[in-house]
Residue, then its C-alpha position, 0 to 999 in steps of 0.5 A: m500500500t502506498i500513500e498514492d493508493i490511499a489518496q486515490l481511494c479517498k478521492k474515489q470516496v470509497l471510505r469505510w468509517t468503522k464504528h471504532i474510528l467514529e467513536r474515537i474522533f468524536r471523543r478526541g475532537i477530530s473532524m472527518s475532514d481532518v482525517e481525509n486531509a491527513l490521508t490525502n496529504g500525509e505520508i506512511i510512517e509504519q506498514y502492517p502487512t500481516d494485519y487481518p483482514f487487510p494489510s494496514c498502515l499508519v499515516l502521519g498527516k495534518t489537520k486543517e489547522g496544521e496539527a499532526l494527526h495519525v490515522v490507521c487505515g487498511s485496504n483490500g485495494e478496492e476500499l479504504w477501511l479507517i480504523t483509528a485516528y489520534i493526535p500524537n504526543n511527544f512522550e510516545w513519538t519523536e518531535d517529528f511524530k514519525q518514530r516511536r520513542k524507545k522505552 
């Protein structure tokens, strides 16, 4: 899966908003448009090729206000399943939010 694949699926509007992501973004004050913006303008920072039922990845993007946003999504090549989204913090992530800090 590439960021271009993700952006294309967003453009086609074949997004599957899971109950989990909808609950999380509502609780965290993240808008659906922020999630889509992160996916269409972001970069993949982690790949999870063995995830079930589809390979997934972690995308680093930005909200419309410019705040860092992580989105986990998976795809079967036809649809993009949105799993979760959150604002990363400096305790768990490096300053650029691209790498997990060592514990």
